[in-house]
N, C-alpha and C positions, 0 to 999 in steps of 0.2 A: 184732793176731794177738784177734779176741775171745772171747778163755774165759770171759767171762763171759754172753755169748749160745749153751748149751752146747748146746742144744738148735740153733739155723741154725747152728749148727760142725756139729756131728755128723750134721744132715742134708745137710750139704755136706761133707765129708768120703765123709760112707757113698755119696753119689752119686757120688763120684770112684771109692771103693776098691773095693764092690760089681762094678762092671765090671770093676776090674784085680784083686783077689780073681779074678772068674769063670773069668778068661782064665788066668791062675797055676794057680787050681787050679779043672779043670774037676769039680765037685760037682753032685749032684744039686738044683738050688733052681730056685724060681720062675723067680728071672733069668734064670737057660739058655734055660730054658722061650721067656720073652718072647725071646729073643735068636735064636733058629729062628725064630719065627712074624717075625722081622723079617727 
């Protein structure tokens, strides 16, 4: 667990959590728009 590397850790977690949150909680976010585009 790279706790020291906060930036990298947060970035990785965001990449995993953002899509999950978007699926769990469909909110009007830029990420959702990108998903629709795909």
